[in-house]
N, C-alpha and C positions, 0 to 999 in steps of 0.2 A: 033427834040427832041423825037417825038413820035416813029420815026423809030429807034432811038438809044435805047429807052426803050424796044421795042420788041426784038431787037437783043440781049440785055443783058439778057432777059428772056430765049431766046433760048439757049444761051451759058451756062447759069446756069443749065437749064434742062439737057443739054447734058453732063455736067461735073459731075452731082450728080450720085453716084453709085446706081445700082439697088439692092434692098434688096434681100438677098439670099433666095431661096426656101427651105422651111423646108421639108425634106424627112422623112417619118416615119421610125423609127429604126426597122430593121429586128429582132434584138434581143428582142425588147420590144413586138412586135406583133406576135412573133413566137408561134404557138400553140403546146402544147405538145401532142404527139400521145396518143390516148386512150389506157390505160393499163388494163382496166377492163376485156376486152375479153381475153387478154393474161393471166391475173390472174385467170380468170374463167377456162381457158383451163388447166393451170397448176394444179389448185385445183382438177379438174376432173381426170387428169392423176395421181395425188397423192392419189386419193381415198377420197378426201375431197369435201365438198359441197361448195356452193357459198360463204358462210360466214366463211369458214375454218373449219367447223365442219365435222365430219365423214359422208360420203355419205352412203345412204342405200345400202344393198347388191343388186347385179344385179338380174334382173328378172329371169334369167335362173337358178340361185341357188334356188330361191323360188319355181321353178317348179319341182325340184328334188323329193320332197316327193310324189307329184302326179304321177310322172313318175315311182317311185318305187312301189307305190300301183298298178298302171296299169300293170306293168310287172309281179308282183306277181299274180294278178288276172288272167292275160292271161295264166300264167303257171298252175295255179290251175284249170282252166276250160279247156283250150285247150290241155295241156300236157297229161292228161290221155286219151284223145281221140286218139292222135297220138300213145301213148304207147299201146293202145288197139289193134293196128294193129299187134303187135308182140305177145301179149297174145292170140290173136285169133287163131294163128297157133301153140300155145303151146311152144313158145320159152322159156318163163319163167312160172314157176308154183308158185302160191302164197301160203304162209303158213297161220299161224294164223293172222286174221285180213283181210282175203280176202273178197272182195265185188263183187257182180254181179248185174249190173244195165242193164237189158235187155241183149243185146249181148256183153256188155262191162264187161270184167273181170279185176279187179284192186285190190288195197290194200288201206287200210285207210290212210297209210302214203304217198302214191304216189302223190296225189294232192298237199299237202304242200311241199313235196320234190321238185316236178317239179316247183312249184311257186318260191321256193328259188333258183332253178337252173336258171330260166328265169331272176330273179332279179339280181343275181350275175353276170352272163355273160353280161346282158344288161348294167348294170352300169359300168362294166369293159370297155366296148366299149366307153361309153360316157366319162369316165375318160381319156382314151387314146386319144380320139378326142381332148381334151383340152390340153393334155400334149405333145403328139406326133402326130400332124395331118398329115395324109397321104391321097393321092388320092385313093379312093376306089369306086368300082361300087355299093357297098351297101350304097346308098345315103339316104335311108330312105323315098323315095317317095312312095306313095300308090301303084304304079305299081310294083316297085321293091319289096316291102314288100309282096304283093300278090303273085308275081312270086316265091319268095324264099320260101313261105309257100307251094305252090303247088309242087315245086321241092322237098322239104323236105318230103312231104307226099308220093310222087311217089317213092322216094328213099327208104323210110321205107317199102313201099308196095313191092318194088322189092326184098329187103332183106328177107321179110317174105315169098314171093313166092318161092325164091330160097331155103329157109330153108324147106318149106313144100314139095318141089319137091325132097328132099333128096340129094341135091348137097353137095359134101364133103365140110367140113368146110374150108379147106385150099383153095379150088378152089373158093368158095364163097368170101373168104377174098380177093383174088387177084382181082376178078371182082369188088367188092365194093370199094376197095382202089383206083382202077383206076377211077371208077365213082366219088368218092369223090374228087379226084384231078380235074376232069373236072368241077364239080360243083363249086369248089372254083374259078377256072379260069373264069367261066361264071358269077358267082354272086358277086365275090369280086375282085380278081386280085391283091390285095396288099400283100406285104410281112408281114406287121404287122398283117393283117387279117389271113394269113396262120399260123403265129406263135401262135396267140390266138386260132385258130382252133386246132392246134396240142396240145396245152396245155389243152384245154377242152377235146379233144379226149383221152388224157392220164389220166387226173386227175379224170374224172367222172367214168370210169369203176373201178378204184381203190377205189373210194369213196363208191362203192357198197359192198366192202368186209365186213365192219362191219355190214351192213344191212343183209348180207347173213349169215355170220358166227355167229355173236353175237345175232342178233334179229330174225333171221330166217324169214325175211319178204317174201323172194322169193328165188327160186333156179332155176338153168339152167339144165334141164335134160341132154342135150348134150354138156356140157361144154368141151372146148378143151384147156383151160388155167387153170391149177390146182395150185393155190397158197394158198390154205386154209387148208393145213394139212390133206390130205385124209387118211383114214384107209383102209388097204388092208386085205381082207380075201377071202376065197374060197366061191364062190356063191353057191356051192353044199349044204352048210349048211344053206343057207338062200335063199330067193327069192327076186330078185330085180325087182320091178314093176315100169315101166316108163309109165305113162299115158299121151298120146299125143292126143289132140283134133283133130289134123290134120290127123293123121294116123288111128285114131279110133281103136287102138289095144292096148293090154297089152302084152309087150315083157317080156319073162322069159329068163334070162341070165344064161347059163350053164358054163360060163367061168369065169376066174379071173376078179373081178370087183372092182371098187373103190366106196365105200359108206362112209357116215359119220353119225354122230348122229344128223344131222340137223332135226329140227321139221318137215320139209317137207319130210324127209326120202329119199332124192334124192341126186344126185351128187352135191358136192360143188365145184364151180369154176366159171370161166368167159368164155364168148364166144368172141373169138378174134376179129371178124369183127364188134362187136357192137361199137367199137371205131370210125368206119367210120360214124355211125349214129350221134354220138355226134359231129363229125367233120362237117357234113353237117348241123347240127343244128345251128352252129355258125353264118353263113351269115344271116340266118333268124332272129336270135336274134339281130344281129347288125342292120338290117333294121327296126325291130320292135321297138327297143329302140330309134333309131334316129327319126323314124316317130312319136312315142308318144311324144318325147321331143319337136319336132317342133310344133305338134298340141297343146300341153298344153301351150307352150310359147306363141303361137299366141293367144290362148284363154285368157291368162293372160293379154296380151297387149290390146286386145279388151275390157276386163273388165276395165282396167285402163283408156282407152279412153272414155268409157261410163261414168265412174265416174267423170272424168274431165268435160265432157260435162254437166252432171247434176249439178255439183257444180258451173259452170259458168252461 
């Protein structure tokens, strides 16, 4: 009987089905991927903040007023010193409002005008860097900026020495145009930079016309481009005096001359090769603007980091 009872228990245990194992449902325990980072990235791309509100303007835009002020200040202070290289040899003669500060001869309007020149050309380069970025050797590093300034000063000095030596204007123009092309290739090398330099070299001499004809700020004694409506008359009835600090002489002209009613009493016109000086100015202003922008942006980022550290 005992053996039969054990056998019956074994048979009953073997015949009873095992309860099925409950497997966790994949659908129930599946975790949704985090979408906060994607939402944040999309918000930043759309110009919105984390909560969907408008994000603040980029730091680089906040640095533009400081860059503008620095460019104008550089032109106000440095520009007349470079311009004084030409006035030292008598290339231009200043009229009413002339100033003499030691060996420097200038005009009261020259510093603000050159400040506006530095500001306009510098901001033009920064604007084009954002809209039409191109590879350029004028990267705005301290070395490139210093090199372009030295090259500019040497180029202006070369033009002044050729003028003082009495080199014919057309010959000097050929030499300086070739030198300007080499300077562009050495300091910039981009076609966009070449186009901007051509624009500056053409527009700036033309911008001098109202300053010469209407305001009489300065005049070029040996102008070779006459666009300002000269008056012709025989010099035998008058005396044309051209005072040049380089030649230390007063020339009396006995031939048919061109003179005007300019307050300076000298020839009204432009000098053809001065366009090359504006051309060579452009790579320096590109380097200067980019260097100032990088420095002021870095300074702003450092200030933000220090403020965040103090608040934490």
